[in-house]
C-alpha positions in Angstrom: -6.8 0.7 34.9 -5.8 3.5 32.7 -6.5 3.4 28.8 -5.1 5.3 25.9 -7.4 6.8 23.5 -6.9 6.0 19.9 -4.9 8.6 17.9 -7.2 10.8 15.7 -6.2 10.3 12.1 -4.3 13.0 10.1 -5.9 11.7 7.0 -9.4 10.5 6.8 -11.0 9.9 3.3 -14.5 8.7 2.5 -15.8 7.8 -0.8 -19.6 7.3 -1.7 -21.5 6.2 -4.9 -23.4 8.9 -6.9 -25.4 8.5 -10.2 -22.4 9.7 -12.1 -20.1 7.3 -10.5 -18.2 8.0 -7.2 -17.4 11.3 -5.3 -14.9 12.0 -2.3 -17.7 12.9 0.2 -15.2 13.1 3.2 -11.9 14.6 3.4 -10.4 15.5 6.8 -6.6 16.4 6.6 -4.0 17.7 8.8 -0.3 17.6 9.5 1.8 16.0 7.7 -0.9 15.4 4.8 -2.2 17.2 1.9 -4.6 15.8 -0.5 -6.0 17.1 -3.9 -9.6 17.3 -4.8 -11.1 14.3 -6.6 -9.3 13.9 -10.0 -9.5 12.0 -13.2 -6.4 11.0 -15.2 -5.3 8.7 -18.1 -6.3 5.1 -17.4 -8.6 6.0 -14.4 -12.2 4.6 -15.2 -14.8 7.3 -15.8 -16.9 6.0 -12.9 -14.0 5.8 -10.4 -12.9 8.9 -8.1 -9.1 9.4 -7.6 -7.1 11.4 -5.3 -3.4 11.9 -4.7 -1.7 12.3 -1.3 1.0 14.9 -0.8 3.2 15.8 2.1 3.6 19.1 3.7 6.3 18.1 6.1 9.2 16.5 3.8 8.7 13.1 5.3 8.3 11.1 8.5 10.4 12.0 11.4 11.6 10.1 14.6 8.9 9.8 17.4 6.0 10.6 15.1 2.7 8.3 15.1 0.8 9.1 12.0 -2.6 7.6 11.4 -4.6 7.4 8.3 -7.7 5.9 7.2 -9.9 5.5 4.0 -13.3 4.2 3.5 -15.1 3.1 0.3 -18.8 2.9 0.6 -20.8 0.0 -0.9 -20.6 -0.1 -4.7 -18.2 3.0 -4.9 -14.9 2.8 -6.7 -11.7 4.8 -5.7 -8.1 5.0 -6.4 -5.6 6.7 -3.8 -1.9 7.2 -4.7 0.7 9.8 -3.9 2.6 12.4 -5.8 6.1 11.3 -4.7 8.1 9.0 -2.4 7.7 9.3 1.5 11.0 9.9 3.0 11.7 8.6 6.6 14.4 10.6 8.2 16.7 8.9 10.8 18.5 10.2 13.8 21.0 7.8 15.3 19.6 6.4 18.9 15.9 7.6 18.3 12.9 5.4 17.7 11.5 5.7 14.2 8.0 6.8 13.2 5.0 4.8 13.1 2.6 4.8 10.0 -0.8 3.2 10.6 -3.2 2.8 7.9 -6.8 1.4 8.1 -8.7 0.9 4.7 -12.4 -0.2 4.6 -14.1 -1.3 1.3 -17.8 -1.6 1.3 -20.0 -4.6 -0.2 -19.4 -4.6 -3.9 -16.8 -1.7 -3.7 -13.5 -1.3 -5.2 -10.3 0.2 -3.8 -6.7 0.7 -5.6 -4.4 1.8 -2.8 -1.1 2.7 -4.3 1.3 5.1 -2.6 4.7 5.5 -4.3 7.8 4.0 -2.8 8.8 4.8 1.0 12.5 5.7 1.2 14.4 5.1 4.4 17.5 7.7 5.2 20.5 6.4 6.9 19.9 5.4 10.7 16.2 5.6 9.8 13.8 2.8 11.3 10.1 2.6 10.3 7.0 0.7 11.7 4.1 0.4 9.3 0.8 -1.3 10.1 -1.8 -1.6 7.3 -5.4 -3.1 8.1 -7.8 -3.8 5.2 -11.6 -4.6 6.2 -13.3 -6.1 3.1 -17.0 -6.6 3.2 -18.9 -9.3 0.9 -18.2 -8.6 -2.9 -15.9 -6.1 -2.3 -12.5 -6.0 -4.0 -9.1 -4.2 -3.3 -5.5 -4.0 -4.6 -3.2 -2.7 -2.0 0.5 -2.0 -2.8 3.2 -0.9 -0.4 6.9 -0.7 -1.0 10.1 0.4 0.6 13.7 1.1 -0.1 16.7 0.9 2.3 19.6 3.3 2.1 22.8 2.3 0.3 24.9 2.5 3.5 24.6 0.0 6.2 23.5 2.6 8.7 19.7 1.7 8.7 17.5 0.9 11.6 14.8 -1.7 11.3 12.0 -1.9 8.9 8.7 -3.7 10.4 5.8 -3.9 8.0 2.6 -5.8 8.6 -0.6 -6.3 6.6 -3.9 -7.6 8.1 -6.8 -8.7 6.0 -10.2 -8.8 8.3 -13.5 -10.1 6.7 -16.9 -10.9 8.0 -16.4 -8.0 10.7 -13.2 -8.4 12.5 -12.3 -11.9 11.6 -8.6 -12.0 10.8 -8.1 -14.0 7.7 -4.6 -13.0 6.7 -1.5 -11.6 8.6 1.6 -10.8 6.5 4.8 -9.5 7.8 8.0 -8.2 6.6 10.9 -7.5 9.1 14.3 -6.3 7.8 17.0 -5.3 10.4 19.9 -3.6 8.4 21.8 -2.4 11.6 25.3 -3.5 12.2 24.6 -5.0 15.6 21.1 -6.2 14.7 19.9 -9.8 13.9 20.7 -11.2 10.3 18.5 -10.1 7.5 16.1 -12.4 6.1 16.7 -14.6 3.1 14.3 -12.4 1.2 16.9 -9.4 1.2 20.4 -10.7 0.3 21.8 -8.1 -1.8 18.4 -6.3 -2.2 17.5 -3.0 -0.9 14.2 -2.5 -2.3 11.0 -4.6 -1.8 7.3 -4.0 -2.3 4.3 -6.3 -1.7 0.9 -5.9 -3.5 -2.0 -7.8 -2.2 -4.8 -8.5 -4.3 -8.5 -9.5 -3.5 -11.2 -10.4 -5.8 -9.7 -11.4 -9.3 -7.9 -12.7 -11.2 -7.0 -16.2 -10.0 -3.4 -16.7 -9.1 -2.7 -18.8 -12.1 -3.9 -16.3 -14.3 -2.3 -13.5 -12.6 1.2 -15.0 -13.2 0.7 -15.0 -16.8 -1.1 -11.8 -16.9 1.6 -9.9 -15.2 4.9 -11.6 -16.6 5.6 -8.9 -19.0 5.4 -6.1 -16.3 7.6 -8.4 -14.0 10.1 -9.8 -16.2 12.6 -6.8 -15.5 16.3 -6.9 -15.2 17.5 -7.1 -11.6 14.2 -7.7 -10.3 13.2 -10.9 -8.1 9.4 -11.5 -8.2 6.9 -14.0 -7.2 3.1 -14.3 -7.4 1.2 -16.6 -4.9 -2.1 -17.6 -3.3 -3.1 -15.5 -0.5 -3.3 -18.3 2.0 -7.0 -19.2 2.9 -8.7 -16.2 1.2 -9.5 -15.7 -2.5 -6.5 -13.4 -4.0 -3.0 -13.4 -4.4 0.1 -11.6 -3.3 2.8 -10.3 -5.6 6.4 -9.7 -4.1 9.1 -7.6 -5.6 12.9 -7.3 -4.6 15.9 -5.6 -6.2 19.2 -4.0 -5.5 17.8 -0.9 -7.3 15.0 1.3 -5.7 14.4 2.7 -9.0 13.3 -0.8 -10.5 10.9 -1.3 -7.7 9.6 2.1 -7.9 9.1 1.8 -11.7 7.4 -1.7 -11.6 5.0 -0.3 -8.8 3.8 2.3 -11.0 3.2 0.0 -13.9 1.3 -2.5 -11.5 -0.6 0.5 -10.4 -1.7 1.4 -14.0 -2.6 -2.3 -14.9 -4.1 -3.6 -11.7 -5.7 -0.4 -10.6 -7.4 0.1 -14.1 -8.5 -3.5 -14.3 -10.1 -3.5 -10.8 -11.9 -0.2 -11.0 -13.3 -0.5 -14.6 -16.9 -2.0 -14.6 -16.3 -3.1 -18.2 -13.3 -5.5 -17.1 -15.1 -7.4 -14.7 -14.3 -10.9 -16.2 -10.9 -12.6 -16.4 -8.1 -10.2 -17.6 -6.8 -11.0 -21.1 
């Protein structure tokens, strides 16, 4: 019997607590990634560490398999975002890239993972897998968004999100599958005229009913469909966005990043949001 060794990550980040807050204590980066040093910016709590992901390749290309990993040690607080959208390049008849992300949040730790919108070019396909391992007392907000090209020449978008708790117990499996090819199966009802989609998974606080009220001023935007619902079987909630406009979804993701990320990471905001 032959086995295939797991791919080495091209992005491997580790955050650890220090007396002054949190530091980036592991940064292993190779093609296609580039990463800033730990930064602070307006809205980022003082005891949190933030990094900005960059691409040195101009996007993702057919046949690539990119693996990225981020671990936040117990009691650390980290925010990871990206400078610009990742562009998925397409070639007719070629298999699209696969982007695999593993996130681990230690006991009492916090992680806000908010890359910018992923843009699919004509004839592009993408398989994306996100796995979040959440230890007791940990909390995370993970946002992912995609925009299909305006033409009908797009391949398939397959996006999956798995939440693991208590070791490797799978507590939540969320899937989005959109086929925009002329010869493919029908697109799901979620799509319709919409060409941009995003999902934000939030585990920790606030309660779903509070979240709907708290986020309504951000989500009530023209040409945006949205919902906030329970994360089945686990404490948390899931926010879904859909719009014909990539710009609308991208702008809403940015606003949610600021609000949810700051609230999640700031020790002064441990209670119910107001």
